[in-house]
N, C-alpha and C positions, 0 to 999 in steps of 0.2 A: 576551723572545722570544714571538712569537705563533704559534699553530698554526692552519693552515687545513686543514679536513677536505675532501677531494675524493672523489667516487666513482671507479670505474674509468674512466669516460668520461661524456660527455653533460651536464655541468654548464653553467651559463650563463656565458659569458665576461665579461659586464659585472659580474655579481654576485661574481665571484672577483677579477678583475684591477683594478677600480677601487679596492676597499679595499686590495688588495695594493700598488698604486702609492702610495696615500695613506700607508700604513705605511712604505714605503721612503723616501718623501720626508721623513717625520718622523724618519727614522733608527732605526726600530724593526725589529729582525730578525724574519724570518718563516721558518717551516719548513712544509712540506706533509706530509700523510699520506694515503695511498691504501690500498685493501684489501690489496694484495699488495706494496706498496712500489715500484710501477712508475709512471713518469710517466703522468699521465692528462690527456687533452686534452678540450677543451670540445665541446659539441654541434656537429657539422660544419654542420648546417643554419643555425645561428646565426652560424657563422664564415665560411663561403664558399658553401654550396649555396643558401641563401636560400629565399624563398617565392613566387617568380614575381612576379606583379603586386602581391602584398601585401608584398614585401620592404621597401619604404620604411616600412611600418607595423610590421612584426614583427621585422625583422632587427636585429642589433647595430649601433649607431652607429659610424661610422668612428673617431672619437676613442677610443672604448672598445675597439674592435678593436686599435688601436695599443697600448693598454695591455696587452691580452692577449698580443700578439706579443712585447712586452718581457718579460712574466711568464714565458712558456714558454722564453725564452732564459736565464733566470736559473739559477744553480747550484742553488738551493734547489728549484726546480721539477723539475730533472733528477735530483735525488737525494732523492726523498721517503722518509719513513719508512713502514713498514707499520703498519697499525692496531695490530697485536699488539705492536709495539715502542715505542709511544708511552709516555713517562713524563711524565704531566701535571705532575709537580713541576718540570719544566724550563721550563714555560711560564707566562706571566702572563695569557694570555687565549686564547679560542677563537673562531674565525670559521667559520660554516657557510653557504656559498652554496647556491642552489637550481638548478633546471633541470627540464625537462619529460620528456625522452626516457628510454628504458628503462634506460640505464646508471645513472641516478640510484638505481635500486633497490638497487644495491650499497652505497650510503651509507645510504639511508633504512631499509633492512631489516636492517642489520648490528647484531648484538648488541654487537660490539666498538666500533663508533662510538657506540652508545648508552651504553656503559660509560665511554667517554672523556668524553662530555658530562656524565654523572652526576658524575664526579670533579671536573670544573670547578665544577659547581653546589655540590657538597659543600664545596669549598674556598673558595666565595664569590668566585671569580675572574670577571672580565668575560667575558661570552658575547655574541656577536652572530650573528644569523641572519636571512636574507632569503628570501622566497618559499617554495619547498618546503623550504628549510633549517629552517624553523620546525617542519615535520613531524617531523624527527628529535627535536627537543626534546619535542614532544607525545607521542612514543612512548617517551621515556626515563622509566622509572618509578623513583621513589625507594623502595627496599625498606623503608625505615623507615615509610613512609606508605601504600605501595601505589598512590600516585597519581603522575601526571606531574609532572615538575619545573616545569611551567608552572602547576600548580594554585595559585590565589591570586595570580597575576600578571596584569598587563595586557600584551597583545601585539597585534601585527598580523601579517598574512601575506597571501599571494595571495588576492584577493577573488574570490568566485564569480560574482556577477551582472555585474560590470563588467570582469573580466579573464579568468579561466579559461574560463568558458562561452562568451563571445563569440569568443575566439580559437579554441576548438574548433569552434564552429558555422561560422566562416569557412573552416576548413581541412579539416573532416572528410571532405569529398567525395574528397579525394586523399591526405590524411595519416592518415585513420582516427582512432585514439585518441591521436595524438601529444600533443595538449594535455590529455589526460585521463590523467595518470600512474596514477591509481587511480580506481576506480568512484566513490568518495566524493571530493568536492572538497576541496582543501586547507583552505579556510575551515571547512567542515563538520567535518572531522576534528579540526582544532585546537580548535574550540569544545568538542568532547567532552572535552578534557583540562583545560578551565578550570573554575574554581569557579562561574562564571556567564557566560552568553553576553555580558553587558554588559562583560566583561573583554576582549572582542575589539573593538579600536578600528579602525574602517573608514577613517577619514581623509576627505578631501574627496570629494564625490560624483563629481566629474570629475577623474580622475588625469591629470596632465601630467608629462612627462619633465623631470627636472632636468638640471643640467649643472654644470661646474666653476665657471661664473660666475652660476649661478642656483640656489644650494643650497636656498633656501626653497621652491622648487617641489616638492621631494621631501617625503616624509612618513615619519617614523619614530616609534616608541613606545619610550620608555625607562622601565624599571621597576627601579630600583636598579642592579644590575650587569648587567642584561639589556637588550639593544638589538635591536629587530626592525624589519623593513621589508617592503614588500609585493611589489615587482617591480623589474626593472632600472631603471625610471624614477626610483626613489628612491635609487639607489646612490651618487650623488655626495654627497648630504647624509648618507646612512648612513655612508659612509666618513669624512667629516669629523667627525661626532659620535662615531664609534668611536675615532678617534685622540684626540679630546678626552677621552673617558672613560679611555683607557689612560694618557694623560699625567697625568691627575688622580690615578690610583691609584699612580703612581710618585713622587709628591711626598712 
């Protein structure tokens, strides 16, 4: 059984539901956890509000929205655990999606969610994170070392120069800091948690969205039992490789 950590609201529908669907299709049971144990919905701008003339570039793809709509109808989604009630011994792996809007703070700044992540690392169980989800791991400190659980590992996450900053510049006139979840970019903060800046792997210079039939367009980084990806455009490959990792550990 796999645990998916969600904030109270505002996560990315692709980064949550594409892996969820891949897990379901593989016959792997999933539970969700939210701060208060209440169902948490994705960022409405990514689901239905859109971005005006930029919607075709920035909004969630229809096929991925279909996956999201199926996910929120599931019994597991409707009956999440509260962070405080999570028993990590019951789960074989942890998945952490990302998102831009303010609701993500309830996941990324939660000491309870960090403790959950730490327990999975201590147990050497598979962990997968994408986009801002990697920030949670960067902020999760191992009390035995005083360092992030990412220290000494190779990872990727949302890129500053080609993803986070361009999206902010295109939308800042009417969305303000929507695409700047924190003053420091995701890439910059994640790098501070690593042993070396060279452990942050950027991937191809030009990022292209993958799909169910073009997995190799996506980009992921695997380091042992840790799998990371950059943005929604990596999520079909991310989901496929996550399932492969889990199936390998169950043999």
